[in-house]
N, CA, C and O atoms as CSV, one atom per row, in Angstrom:
chain,resi,resn,atom,element,x,y,z
A,1,MET,N,N,9.195,7.381,6.079
A,1,MET,CA,C,9.114,5.939,5.891
A,1,MET,C,C,9.970,5.561,4.689
A,1,MET,O,O,9.988,6.269,3.681
A,2,ASP,N,N,10.671,4.452,4.803
A,2,ASP,CA,C,11.528,3.974,3.732
A,2,ASP,C,C,10.694,3.737,2.474
A,2,ASP,O,O,9.684,3.034,2.518
A,3,LYS,N,N,11.114,4.316,1.365
A,3,LYS,CA,C,10.345,4.262,0.117
A,3,LYS,C,C,10.170,2.855,-0.442
A,3,LYS,O,O,9.277,2.623,-1.258
A,4,ARG,N,N,11.001,1.920,-0.018
A,4,ARG,CA,C,10.828,0.557,-0.533
A,4,ARG,C,C,9.567,-0.105,0.011
A,4,ARG,O,O,9.161,-1.160,-0.475
A,5,PHE,N,N,8.945,0.508,1.019
A,5,PHE,CA,C,7.713,-0.029,1.601
A,5,PHE,C,C,6.455,0.657,1.074
A,5,PHE,O,O,5.384,0.533,1.668
A,6,ILE,N,N,6.580,1.373,-0.028
A,6,ILE,CA,C,5.443,2.029,-0.668
A,6,ILE,C,C,5.171,1.307,-1.984
A,6,ILE,O,O,6.088,1.106,-2.780
A,7,VAL,N,N,3.924,0.915,-2.219
A,7,VAL,CA,C,3.562,0.217,-3.449
A,7,VAL,C,C,2.352,0.893,-4.084
A,7,VAL,O,O,1.597,1.607,-3.423
A,8,THR,N,N,2.191,0.653,-5.368
A,8,THR,CA,C,1.028,1.148,-6.097
A,8,THR,C,C,0.197,-0.037,-6.544
A,8,THR,O,O,0.715,-0.979,-7.143
A,9,ARG,N,N,-1.077,0.011,-6.253
A,9,ARG,CA,C,-2.025,-1.012,-6.688
A,9,ARG,C,C,-3.214,-0.291,-7.313
A,9,ARG,O,O,-3.795,0.610,-6.709
A,10,GLN,N,N,-3.563,-0.695,-8.516
A,10,GLN,CA,C,-4.700,-0.119,-9.228
A,10,GLN,C,C,-4.646,1.405,-9.205
A,10,GLN,O,O,-5.663,2.074,-9.024
A,11,GLY,N,N,-3.440,1.943,-9.392
A,11,GLY,CA,C,-3.259,3.382,-9.483
A,11,GLY,C,C,-3.230,4.136,-8.168
A,11,GLY,O,O,-3.157,5.365,-8.174
A,12,LYS,N,N,-3.284,3.444,-7.045
A,12,LYS,CA,C,-3.278,4.099,-5.736
A,12,LYS,C,C,-2.068,3.648,-4.935
A,12,LYS,O,O,-1.614,2.509,-5.048
A,13,GLU,N,N,-1.554,4.567,-4.121
A,13,GLU,CA,C,-0.401,4.247,-3.278
A,13,GLU,C,C,-0.837,3.688,-1.932
A,13,GLU,O,O,-1.825,4.125,-1.341
A,14,PHE,N,N,-0.062,2.696,-1.463
A,14,PHE,CA,C,-0.313,2.069,-0.178
A,14,PHE,C,C,1.010,1.858,0.540
A,14,PHE,O,O,2.051,1.652,-0.084
A,15,ALA,N,N,0.947,1.914,1.853
A,15,ALA,CA,C,2.092,1.565,2.679
A,15,ALA,C,C,2.007,0.080,2.994
A,15,ALA,O,O,0.913,-0.479,3.067
A,16,LEU,N,N,3.138,-0.551,3.177
A,16,LEU,CA,C,3.157,-1.939,3.612
A,16,LEU,C,C,3.291,-1.981,5.135
A,16,LEU,O,O,3.981,-1.153,5.730
A,17,TYR,N,N,2.632,-2.941,5.747
A,17,TYR,CA,C,2.690,-3.091,7.203
A,17,TYR,C,C,4.141,-3.170,7.682
A,17,TYR,O,O,4.490,-2.567,8.697
A,18,ALA,N,N,4.970,-3.895,6.974
A,18,ALA,CA,C,6.377,-4.031,7.373
A,18,ALA,C,C,7.059,-2.666,7.438
A,18,ALA,O,O,7.896,-2.431,8.309
A,19,GLY,N,N,6.711,-1.784,6.536
A,19,GLY,CA,C,7.282,-0.449,6.540
A,19,GLY,C,C,6.785,0.394,7.692
A,19,GLY,O,O,7.549,1.157,8.282
A,20,LEU,N,N,5.502,0.263,8.019
A,20,LEU,CA,C,4.951,0.991,9.166
A,20,LEU,C,C,5.636,0.545,10.450
A,20,LEU,O,O,5.987,1.370,11.293
A,21,LEU,N,N,5.823,-0.756,10.594
A,21,LEU,CA,C,6.478,-1.288,11.781
A,21,LEU,C,C,7.940,-0.836,11.845
A,21,LEU,O,O,8.435,-0.458,12.907
A,22,ASP,N,N,8.615,-0.878,10.713
A,22,ASP,CA,C,10.001,-0.427,10.638
A,22,ASP,C,C,10.115,1.039,11.041
A,22,ASP,O,O,10.990,1.405,11.826
A,23,GLU,N,N,9.240,1.867,10.509
A,23,GLU,CA,C,9.280,3.296,10.832
A,23,GLU,C,C,8.938,3.540,12.297
A,23,GLU,O,O,9.531,4.411,12.932
A,24,ALA,N,N,8.001,2.790,12.833
A,24,ALA,CA,C,7.652,2.945,14.246
A,24,ALA,C,C,8.857,2.627,15.135
A,24,ALA,O,O,9.094,3.316,16.127
A,25,HIS,N,N,9.612,1.597,14.786
A,25,HIS,CA,C,10.823,1.281,15.550
A,25,HIS,C,C,11.830,2.426,15.452
A,25,HIS,O,O,12.490,2.762,16.436
A,26,ARG,N,N,11.944,3.014,14.286
A,26,ARG,CA,C,12.860,4.147,14.098
A,26,ARG,C,C,12.432,5.346,14.941
A,26,ARG,O,O,13.265,6.141,15.375
A,27,GLN,N,N,11.127,5.464,15.165
A,27,GLN,CA,C,10.593,6.622,15.887
A,27,GLN,C,C,10.329,6.332,17.366
A,27,GLN,O,O,9.610,7.085,18.023
A,28,GLY,N,N,10.893,5.268,17.884
A,28,GLY,CA,C,10.791,5.020,19.319
A,28,GLY,C,C,9.609,4.184,19.752
A,28,GLY,O,O,9.014,4.456,20.795
A,29,LEU,N,N,9.253,3.171,18.979
A,29,LEU,CA,C,8.166,2.275,19.365
A,29,LEU,C,C,8.460,1.666,20.726
A,29,LEU,O,O,9.533,1.109,20.958
A,30,LYS,N,N,7.490,1.783,21.618
A,30,LYS,CA,C,7.625,1.205,22.954
A,30,LYS,C,C,6.767,-0.041,23.119
A,30,LYS,O,O,7.152,-0.990,23.801
A,31,ARG,N,N,5.589,-0.026,22.480
A,31,ARG,CA,C,4.642,-1.108,22.754
A,31,ARG,C,C,3.585,-1.157,21.668
A,31,ARG,O,O,3.171,-0.126,21.136
A,32,ILE,N,N,3.152,-2.375,21.344
A,32,ILE,CA,C,1.943,-2.618,20.551
A,32,ILE,C,C,1.126,-3.627,21.333
A,32,ILE,O,O,1.631,-4.686,21.703
A,33,SER,N,N,-0.127,-3.307,21.584
A,33,SER,CA,C,-0.993,-4.279,22.258
A,33,SER,C,C,-2.311,-4.361,21.506
A,33,SER,O,O,-2.757,-3.386,20.901
A,34,THR,N,N,-2.925,-5.531,21.552
A,34,THR,CA,C,-4.202,-5.734,20.880
A,34,THR,C,C,-5.197,-6.377,21.832
A,34,THR,O,O,-4.826,-7.081,22.771
A,35,THR,N,N,-6.463,-6.116,21.564
A,35,THR,CA,C,-7.555,-6.687,22.347
A,35,THR,C,C,-8.603,-7.220,21.382
A,35,THR,O,O,-9.053,-6.507,20.485
A,36,LEU,N,N,-8.984,-8.464,21.569
A,36,LEU,CA,C,-10.036,-9.051,20.755
A,36,LEU,C,C,-11.372,-8.500,21.235
A,36,LEU,O,O,-11.756,-8.695,22.388
A,37,ILE,N,N,-12.075,-7.814,20.343
A,37,ILE,CA,C,-13.361,-7.199,20.675
A,37,ILE,C,C,-14.522,-8.133,20.319
A,37,ILE,O,O,-15.499,-8.231,21.061
A,38,GLN,N,N,-14.404,-8.811,19.183
A,38,GLN,CA,C,-15.494,-9.688,18.742
A,38,GLN,C,C,-14.925,-10.924,18.056
A,38,GLN,O,O,-14.120,-10.818,17.131
A,39,VAL,N,N,-15.351,-12.094,18.518
A,39,VAL,CA,C,-14.991,-13.371,17.904
A,39,VAL,C,C,-15.961,-13.627,16.762
A,39,VAL,O,O,-17.165,-13.440,16.933
A,40,PRO,N,N,-15.474,-14.047,15.605
A,40,PRO,CA,C,-16.390,-14.308,14.493
A,40,PRO,C,C,-17.332,-15.479,14.794
A,40,PRO,O,O,-16.918,-16.522,15.300
A,41,SER,N,N,-18.604,-15.270,14.469
A,41,SER,CA,C,-19.612,-16.316,14.647
A,41,SER,C,C,-20.699,-16.108,13.591
A,41,SER,O,O,-20.745,-15.080,12.916
A,42,GLU,N,N,-21.559,-17.094,13.468
A,42,GLU,CA,C,-22.667,-16.966,12.513
A,42,GLU,C,C,-23.555,-15.778,12.850
A,42,GLU,O,O,-24.056,-15.101,11.952
A,43,GLU,N,N,-23.751,-15.522,14.139
A,43,GLU,CA,C,-24.632,-14.433,14.583
A,43,GLU,C,C,-24.128,-13.053,14.158
A,43,GLU,O,O,-24.935,-12.144,13.964
A,44,ASN,N,N,-22.813,-12.875,14.009
A,44,ASN,CA,C,-22.281,-11.558,13.644
A,44,ASN,C,C,-21.691,-11.534,12.232
A,44,ASN,O,O,-20.853,-10.690,11.916
A,45,GLY,N,N,-22.134,-12.463,11.393
A,45,GLY,CA,C,-21.646,-12.493,10.017
A,45,GLY,C,C,-20.194,-12.929,9.906
A,45,GLY,O,O,-19.504,-12.590,8.944
A,46,ASN,N,N,-19.733,-13.690,10.907
A,46,ASN,CA,C,-18.341,-14.152,10.960
A,46,ASN,C,C,-17.353,-12.996,10.883
A,46,ASN,O,O,-16.347,-13.063,10.176
A,47,THR,N,N,-17.658,-11.935,11.624
A,47,THR,CA,C,-16.807,-10.743,11.650
A,47,THR,C,C,-15.953,-10.719,12.902
A,47,THR,O,O,-16.467,-10.746,14.020
A,48,ALA,N,N,-14.657,-10.668,12.707
A,48,ALA,CA,C,-13.706,-10.517,13.806
A,48,ALA,C,C,-13.376,-9.039,13.940
A,48,ALA,O,O,-13.189,-8.349,12.938
A,49,ILE,N,N,-13.303,-8.549,15.177
A,49,ILE,CA,C,-12.949,-7.155,15.433
A,49,ILE,C,C,-11.866,-7.129,16.510
A,49,ILE,O,O,-11.987,-7.770,17.554
A,50,VAL,N,N,-10.808,-6.374,16.231
A,50,VAL,CA,C,-9.682,-6.242,17.154
A,50,VAL,C,C,-9.352,-4.761,17.301
A,50,VAL,O,O,-9.391,-4.007,16.328
A,51,ALA,N,N,-9.025,-4.348,18.530
A,51,ALA,CA,C,-8.541,-2.996,18.806
A,51,ALA,C,C,-7.047,-3.087,19.073
A,51,ALA,O,O,-6.569,-4.047,19.678
A,52,ALA,N,N,-6.312,-2.072,18.615
A,52,ALA,CA,C,-4.865,-2.039,18.826
A,52,ALA,C,C,-4.455,-0.701,19.410
A,52,ALA,O,O,-5.065,0.330,19.127
A,53,GLU,N,N,-3.422,-0.733,20.224
A,53,GLU,CA,C,-2.784,0.475,20.728
A,53,GLU,C,C,-1.301,0.403,20.436
A,53,GLU,O,O,-0.657,-0.628,20.635
A,54,VAL,N,N,-0.774,1.515,19.961
A,54,VAL,CA,C,0.647,1.646,19.683
A,54,VAL,C,C,1.167,2.782,20.545
A,54,VAL,O,O,0.611,3.880,20.533
A,55,GLU,N,N,2.223,2.525,21.286
A,55,GLU,CA,C,2.837,3.568,22.098
A,55,GLU,C,C,4.229,3.864,21.562
A,55,GLU,O,O,5.045,2.962,21.373
A,56,THR,N,N,4.480,5.140,21.323
A,56,THR,CA,C,5.797,5.601,20.898
A,56,THR,C,C,6.244,6.706,21.842
A,56,THR,O,O,5.544,7.037,22.799
A,57,ASP,N,N,7.400,7.267,21.571
A,57,ASP,CA,C,7.884,8.396,22.358
A,57,ASP,C,C,6.936,9.591,22.277
A,57,ASP,O,O,6.942,10.449,23.160
A,58,LYS,N,N,6.116,9.651,21.212
A,58,LYS,CA,C,5.211,10.781,20.999
A,58,LYS,C,C,3.847,10.619,21.652
A,58,LYS,O,O,3.137,11.608,21.830
A,59,GLY,N,N,3.462,9.406,22.014
A,59,GLY,CA,C,2.155,9.200,22.619
A,59,GLY,C,C,1.586,7.830,22.334
A,59,GLY,O,O,2.297,6.911,21.926
A,60,ILE,N,N,0.275,7.708,22.560
A,60,ILE,CA,C,-0.444,6.450,22.355
A,60,ILE,C,C,-1.458,6.659,21.239
A,60,ILE,O,O,-2.178,7.657,21.221
A,61,TYR,N,N,-1.508,5.713,20.312
A,61,TYR,CA,C,-2.361,5.803,19.131
A,61,TYR,C,C,-3.196,4.531,19.038
A,61,TYR,O,O,-2.701,3.434,19.297
A,62,ALA,N,N,-4.454,4.682,18.669
A,62,ALA,CA,C,-5.374,3.549,18.649
A,62,ALA,C,C,-5.903,3.292,17.245
A,62,ALA,O,O,-5.974,4.199,16.416
A,63,GLY,N,N,-6.270,2.047,16.996
A,63,GLY,CA,C,-6.888,1.662,15.740
A,63,GLY,C,C,-7.777,0.454,15.953
A,63,GLY,O,O,-7.575,-0.333,16.877
A,64,ILE,N,N,-8.766,0.324,15.082
A,64,ILE,CA,C,-9.659,-0.832,15.121
A,64,ILE,C,C,-9.613,-1.499,13.758
A,64,ILE,O,O,-9.606,-0.828,12.727
A,65,GLY,N,N,-9.580,-2.821,13.761
A,65,GLY,CA,C,-9.596,-3.578,12.523
A,65,GLY,C,C,-10.662,-4.646,12.566
A,65,GLY,O,O,-10.933,-5.237,13.611
A,66,ASP,N,N,-11.261,-4.883,11.421
A,66,ASP,CA,C,-12.261,-5.944,11.323
A,66,ASP,C,C,-11.963,-6.783,10.096
A,66,ASP,O,O,-11.285,-6.339,9.169
A,67,ALA,N,N,-12.473,-7.987,10.104
A,67,ALA,CA,C,-12.336,-8.884,8.961
A,67,ALA,C,C,-13.514,-9.843,8.965
A,67,ALA,O,O,-13.896,-10.381,10.004
A,68,SER,N,N,-14.075,-10.043,7.796
A,68,SER,CA,C,-15.182,-10.986,7.620
A,68,SER,C,C,-15.015,-11.640,6.257
A,68,SER,O,O,-14.216,-11.172,5.445
A,69,PRO,N,N,-15.752,-12.710,5.991
A,69,PRO,CA,C,-15.651,-13.326,4.667
A,69,PRO,C,C,-15.957,-12.338,3.539
A,69,PRO,O,O,-15.464,-12.501,2.423
A,70,ALA,N,N,-16.758,-11.325,3.823
A,70,ALA,CA,C,-17.096,-10.333,2.805
A,70,ALA,C,C,-15.989,-9.301,2.588
A,70,ALA,O,O,-16.006,-8.584,1.587
A,71,SER,N,N,-15.023,-9.216,3.515
A,71,SER,CA,C,-14.002,-8.171,3.402
A,71,SER,C,C,-12.586,-8.691,3.180
A,71,SER,O,O,-11.627,-7.920,3.233
A,72,VAL,N,N,-12.449,-9.978,2.935
A,72,VAL,CA,C,-11.121,-10.551,2.691
A,72,VAL,C,C,-11.164,-11.447,1.461
A,72,VAL,O,O,-12.227,-11.901,1.039
A,73,ALA,N,N,-9.999,-11.689,0.901
A,73,ALA,CA,C,-9.905,-12.622,-0.219
A,73,ALA,C,C,-10.275,-14.023,0.273
A,73,ALA,O,O,-10.002,-14.380,1.419
A,74,ARG,N,N,-10.880,-14.787,-0.581
A,74,ARG,CA,C,-11.381,-16.110,-0.200
A,74,ARG,C,C,-10.344,-16.994,0.495
A,74,ARG,O,O,-10.682,-17.633,1.491
A,75,PRO,N,N,-9.085,-17.061,0.014
A,75,PRO,CA,C,-8.110,-17.920,0.705
A,75,PRO,C,C,-7.791,-17.445,2.121
A,75,PRO,O,O,-7.229,-18.205,2.910
A,76,MET,N,N,-8.136,-16.217,2.452
A,76,MET,CA,C,-7.813,-15.674,3.769
A,76,MET,C,C,-8.939,-15.855,4.785
A,76,MET,O,O,-8.751,-15.525,5.956
A,77,VAL,N,N,-10.081,-16.359,4.386
A,77,VAL,CA,C,-11.224,-16.506,5.290
A,77,VAL,C,C,-10.884,-17.295,6.564
A,77,VAL,O,O,-11.385,-16.934,7.629
A,78,PRO,N,N,-10.065,-18.344,6.510
A,78,PRO,CA,C,-9.741,-19.049,7.760
A,78,PRO,C,C,-8.883,-18.229,8.732
A,78,PRO,O,O,-8.647,-18.660,9.861
A,79,HIS,N,N,-8.421,-17.068,8.307
A,79,HIS,CA,C,-7.481,-16.275,9.102
A,79,HIS,C,C,-8.066,-14.935,9.535
A,79,HIS,O,O,-7.336,-13.948,9.628
A,80,LEU,N,N,-9.353,-14.884,9.798
A,80,LEU,CA,C,-10.033,-13.623,10.103
A,80,LEU,C,C,-9.485,-12.929,11.349
A,80,LEU,O,O,-9.343,-11.706,11.363
A,81,LEU,N,N,-9.180,-13.692,12.384
A,81,LEU,CA,C,-8.651,-13.070,13.609
A,81,LEU,C,C,-7.310,-12.397,13.354
A,81,LEU,O,O,-7.092,-11.259,13.770
A,82,ARG,N,N,-6.418,-13.097,12.675
A,82,ARG,CA,C,-5.102,-12.511,12.386
A,82,ARG,C,C,-5.211,-11.308,11.468
A,82,ARG,O,O,-4.502,-10.319,11.652
A,83,LEU,N,N,-6.094,-11.383,10.478
A,83,LEU,CA,C,-6.261,-10.250,9.568
A,83,LEU,C,C,-6.826,-9.034,10.284
A,83,LEU,O,O,-6.373,-7.912,10.057
A,84,SER,N,N,-7.800,-9.244,11.137
A,84,SER,CA,C,-8.369,-8.095,11.863
A,84,SER,C,C,-7.318,-7.494,12.801
A,84,SER,O,O,-7.278,-6.277,12.981
A,85,GLU,N,N,-6.476,-8.329,13.395
A,85,GLU,CA,C,-5.416,-7.808,14.258
A,85,GLU,C,C,-4.391,-7.005,13.451
A,85,GLU,O,O,-3.984,-5.919,13.864
A,86,THR,N,N,-3.984,-7.536,12.314
A,86,THR,CA,C,-3.029,-6.815,11.469
A,86,THR,C,C,-3.613,-5.490,11.004
A,86,THR,O,O,-2.915,-4.476,10.993
A,87,ARG,N,N,-4.878,-5.487,10.622
A,87,ARG,CA,C,-5.522,-4.247,10.190
A,87,ARG,C,C,-5.565,-3.228,11.321
A,87,ARG,O,O,-5.304,-2.046,11.097
A,88,ALA,N,N,-5.886,-3.666,12.521
A,88,ALA,CA,C,-5.935,-2.747,13.667
A,88,ALA,C,C,-4.552,-2.174,13.954
A,88,ALA,O,O,-4.408,-0.970,14.165
A,89,LYS,N,N,-3.543,-3.030,13.962
A,89,LYS,CA,C,-2.190,-2.551,14.224
A,89,LYS,C,C,-1.727,-1.605,13.125
A,89,LYS,O,O,-1.087,-0.594,13.414
A,90,ALA,N,N,-2.036,-1.910,11.884
A,90,ALA,CA,C,-1.646,-1.036,10.776
A,90,ALA,C,C,-2.272,0.348,10.934
A,90,ALA,O,O,-1.607,1.357,10.703
A,91,ARG,N,N,-3.527,0.401,11.320
A,91,ARG,CA,C,-4.193,1.700,11.478
A,91,ARG,C,C,-3.585,2.507,12.611
A,91,ARG,O,O,-3.390,3.715,12.484
A,92,ALA,N,N,-3.288,1.844,13.714
A,92,ALA,CA,C,-2.661,2.552,14.829
A,92,ALA,C,C,-1.239,2.987,14.462
A,92,ALA,O,O,-0.821,4.091,14.810
A,93,LEU,N,N,-0.507,2.138,13.772
A,93,LEU,CA,C,0.850,2.487,13.361
A,93,LEU,C,C,0.857,3.657,12.385
A,93,LEU,O,O,1.741,4.511,12.452
A,94,ARG,N,N,-0.120,3.706,11.476
A,94,ARG,CA,C,-0.191,4.825,10.531
A,94,ARG,C,C,-0.307,6.154,11.265
A,94,ARG,O,O,0.373,7.119,10.916
A,95,ASP,N,N,-1.153,6.208,12.269
A,95,ASP,CA,C,-1.273,7.435,13.063
A,95,ASP,C,C,0.025,7.733,13.803
A,95,ASP,O,O,0.473,8.878,13.850
A,96,ALA,N,N,0.619,6.707,14.373
A,96,ALA,CA,C,1.825,6.895,15.176
A,96,ALA,C,C,2.984,7.456,14.352
A,96,ALA,O,O,3.766,8.262,14.857
A,97,VAL,N,N,3.102,7.040,13.094
A,97,VAL,CA,C,4.230,7.492,12.266
A,97,VAL,C,C,3.814,8.520,11.222
A,97,VAL,O,O,4.606,8.879,10.351
A,98,ASN,N,N,2.568,8.994,11.308
A,98,ASN,CA,C,2.075,10.079,10.453
A,98,ASN,C,C,2.038,9.702,8.972
A,98,ASN,O,O,2.518,10.452,8.121
A,99,VAL,N,N,1.467,8.540,8.674
A,99,VAL,CA,C,1.265,8.104,7.299
A,99,VAL,C,C,-0.227,8.206,7.002
A,99,VAL,O,O,-1.045,7.578,7.674
A,100,GLY,N,N,-0.572,8.993,6.002
A,100,GLY,CA,C,-1.977,9.278,5.729
A,100,GLY,C,C,-2.630,8.410,4.679
A,100,GLY,O,O,-3.785,8.650,4.327
A,101,VAL,N,N,-1.935,7.409,4.164
A,101,VAL,CA,C,-2.544,6.501,3.197
A,101,VAL,C,C,-2.729,5.136,3.845
A,101,VAL,O,O,-2.029,4.791,4.797
A,102,ALA,N,N,-3.664,4.374,3.329
A,102,ALA,CA,C,-3.960,3.062,3.905
A,102,ALA,C,C,-2.799,2.095,3.727
A,102,ALA,O,O,-2.009,2.209,2.790
A,103,ALA,N,N,-2.715,1.155,4.636
A,103,ALA,CA,C,-1.775,0.048,4.481
A,103,ALA,C,C,-2.413,-0.985,3.565
A,103,ALA,O,O,-3.619,-1.219,3.631
A,104,LEU,N,N,-1.620,-1.589,2.730
A,104,LEU,CA,C,-2.125,-2.597,1.803
A,104,LEU,C,C,-2.863,-3.698,2.559
A,104,LEU,O,O,-3.868,-4.212,2.069
A,105,GLU,N,N,-2.386,-4.061,3.727
A,105,GLU,CA,C,-2.983,-5.139,4.508
A,105,GLU,C,C,-4.357,-4.779,5.071
A,105,GLU,O,O,-5.092,-5.663,5.511
A,106,GLU,N,N,-4.711,-3.500,5.065
A,106,GLU,CA,C,-6.022,-3.080,5.552
A,106,GLU,C,C,-7.133,-3.368,4.551
A,106,GLU,O,O,-8.309,-3.406,4.913
A,107,LEU,N,N,-6.761,-3.568,3.302
A,107,LEU,CA,C,-7.751,-3.682,2.237
A,107,LEU,C,C,-8.384,-5.054,2.171
A,107,LEU,O,O,-7.849,-6.038,2.682
A,108,GLY,N,N,-9.530,-5.092,1.533
A,108,GLY,CA,C,-10.227,-6.354,1.313
A,108,GLY,C,C,-9.645,-7.093,0.132
A,108,GLY,O,O,-8.554,-6.768,-0.335
A,109,GLY,N,N,-10.356,-8.070,-0.344
A,109,GLY,CA,C,-9.887,-8.915,-1.429
A,109,GLY,C,C,-10.046,-8.322,-2.806
A,109,GLY,O,O,-9.811,-9.016,-3.796
A,110,ASP,N,N,-10.440,-7.048,-2.913
A,110,ASP,CA,C,-10.704,-6.473,-4.222
A,110,ASP,C,C,-9.504,-5.796,-4.862
A,110,ASP,O,O,-9.615,-5.297,-5.982
A,111,VAL,N,N,-8.365,-5.762,-4.191
A,111,VAL,CA,C,-7.183,-5.138,-4.760
A,111,VAL,C,C,-6.225,-6.218,-5.217
A,111,VAL,O,O,-5.823,-7.082,-4.437
A,112,ASP,N,N,-5.867,-6.160,-6.474
A,112,ASP,CA,C,-4.944,-7.120,-7.081
A,112,ASP,C,C,-3.611,-7.098,-6.348
A,112,ASP,O,O,-3.148,-6.034,-5.936
A,113,ASP,N,N,-2.996,-8.252,-6.184
A,113,ASP,CA,C,-1.715,-8.335,-5.489
A,113,ASP,C,C,-0.523,-7.983,-6.364
A,113,ASP,O,O,0.600,-7.912,-5.864
A,114,THR,N,N,-0.733,-7.764,-7.641
A,114,THR,CA,C,0.390,-7.399,-8.495
A,114,THR,C,C,0.378,-5.901,-8.719
A,114,THR,O,O,-0.684,-5.308,-8.903
A,115,PRO,N,N,1.559,-5.278,-8.705
A,115,PRO,CA,C,1.604,-3.837,-8.915
A,115,PRO,C,C,1.018,-3.453,-10.264
A,115,PRO,O,O,1.206,-4.157,-11.256
A,116,ALA,N,N,0.307,-2.335,-10.294
A,116,ALA,CA,C,-0.303,-1.868,-11.534
A,116,ALA,C,C,0.753,-1.600,-12.600
A,116,ALA,O,O,0.496,-1.792,-13.789
A,117,ASN,N,N,1.937,-1.158,-12.185
A,117,ASN,CA,C,2.986,-0.833,-13.136
A,117,ASN,C,C,4.090,-1.886,-13.169
A,117,ASN,O,O,5.122,-1.676,-13.806
A,118,GLY,N,N,3.887,-3.008,-12.497
A,118,GLY,CA,C,4.854,-4.085,-12.499
A,118,GLY,C,C,6.045,-3.875,-11.591
A,118,GLY,O,O,6.954,-4.705,-11.575
A,119,ARG,N,N,6.070,-2.788,-10.832
A,119,ARG,CA,C,7.189,-2.535,-9.921
A,119,ARG,C,C,6.682,-1.727,-8.742
A,119,ARG,O,O,5.567,-1.206,-8.753
A,120,GLU,N,N,7.525,-1.635,-7.724
A,120,GLU,CA,C,7.174,-0.785,-6.589
A,120,GLU,C,C,7.179,0.662,-7.031
A,120,GLU,O,O,8.008,1.075,-7.842
A,121,HIS,N,N,6.261,1.419,-6.499
A,121,HIS,CA,C,6.217,2.849,-6.751
A,121,HIS,C,C,6.554,3.550,-5.458
A,121,HIS,O,O,6.026,3.188,-4.406
A,122,THR,N,N,7.417,4.542,-5.507
A,122,THR,CA,C,7.810,5.231,-4.289
A,122,THR,C,C,7.295,6.651,-4.276
A,122,THR,O,O,7.102,7.280,-5.317
A,123,ALA,N,N,7.079,7.133,-3.076
A,123,ALA,CA,C,6.633,8.518,-2.882
A,123,ALA,C,C,6.842,8.882,-1.435
A,123,ALA,O,O,7.007,8.003,-0.588
A,124,SER,N,N,6.838,10.142,-1.144
A,124,SER,CA,C,6.950,10.589,0.239
A,124,SER,C,C,5.661,10.242,0.968
A,124,SER,O,O,4.569,10.491,0.458
A,125,MET,N,N,5.788,9.669,2.160
A,125,MET,CA,C,4.612,9.257,2.903
A,125,MET,C,C,4.347,10.159,4.099
A,125,MET,O,O,3.510,9.822,4.937
A,126,ARG,N,N,5.018,11.274,4.207
A,126,ARG,CA,C,4.838,12.173,5.340
A,126,ARG,C,C,3.599,13.035,5.154
A,126,ARG,O,O,3.685,14.261,5.076
A,127,GLN,N,N,2.446,12.379,5.084
A,127,GLN,CA,C,1.180,13.072,4.958
A,127,GLN,C,C,0.434,12.924,6.268
A,127,GLN,O,O,0.519,11.877,6.910
A,128,PRO,N,N,-0.300,13.958,6.680
A,128,PRO,CA,C,-1.031,13.829,7.938
A,128,PRO,C,C,-2.107,12.755,7.845
A,128,PRO,O,O,-2.830,12.664,6.853
A,129,ALA,N,N,-2.198,11.965,8.866
A,129,ALA,CA,C,-3.249,10.945,8.933
A,129,ALA,C,C,-4.579,11.617,9.203
A,129,ALA,O,O,-4.672,12.530,10.024
A,130,SER,N,N,-5.604,11.160,8.508
A,130,SER,CA,C,-6.926,11.737,8.713
A,130,SER,C,C,-7.972,10.624,8.665
A,130,SER,O,O,-8.976,10.728,7.960
A,131,ASN,N,N,-7.723,9.572,9.417
A,131,ASN,CA,C,-8.625,8.423,9.363
A,131,ASN,C,C,-9.674,8.424,10.449
A,131,ASN,O,O,-10.453,7.475,10.539
A,132,GLY,N,N,-9.726,9.448,11.276
A,132,GLY,CA,C,-10.784,9.550,12.275
A,132,GLY,C,C,-10.550,8.797,13.553
A,132,GLY,O,O,-11.396,8.858,14.445
A,133,TYR,N,N,-9.425,8.071,13.700
A,133,TYR,CA,C,-9.185,7.359,14.943
A,133,TYR,C,C,-8.700,8.323,16.005
A,133,TYR,O,O,-7.940,9.243,15.704
A,134,PRO,N,N,-9.117,8.131,17.221
A,134,PRO,CA,C,-8.703,9.065,18.281
A,134,PRO,C,C,-7.220,8.946,18.572
A,134,PRO,O,O,-6.636,7.866,18.494
A,135,ARG,N,N,-6.631,10.070,18.906
A,135,ARG,CA,C,-5.232,10.096,19.327
A,135,ARG,C,C,-5.202,10.538,20.769
A,135,ARG,O,O,-5.895,11.472,21.171
A,136,ARG,N,N,-4.381,9.843,21.540
A,136,ARG,CA,C,-4.229,10.202,22.946
A,136,ARG,C,C,-2.762,10.433,23.227
A,136,ARG,O,O,-1.902,9.739,22.683
A,137,SER,N,N,-2.478,11.385,24.060
A,137,SER,CA,C,-1.101,11.637,24.462
A,137,SER,C,C,-0.747,10.753,25.632
A,137,SER,O,O,-1.602,10.351,26.421
A,138,ALA,N,N,0.539,10.462,25.725
A,138,ALA,CA,C,1.013,9.650,26.852
A,138,ALA,C,C,1.133,10.490,28.087
A,138,ALA,O,O,1.518,9.984,29.142
């Protein structure tokens, strides 16, 4: 993954969604599809849940993303469906391109948006993914 898409927040490294998508295209991205699993409502704590599938030349990879007022920054609460979709796609893309650290967009509102060191931090991202999502071959 291009090192310009790696950032450090509060001393931890994260991949950016744009970098995951860029790398997936480099590695033969064929398809990204999402399915809305749960619409946010009062009964479910206003939690949106989306499942994503990413297909590349290597196979099909799945991820699930959720978003609720408790898991996003306050200004993002009106955008729960989009956030849960982005989180799901980021998780599936991480598996597809073999990135073992979380995407910044997967996190809740507790991570500061400014880099801890005032600049982007780069590192090799070729770490095996170990997030527990199932992998299926094409």
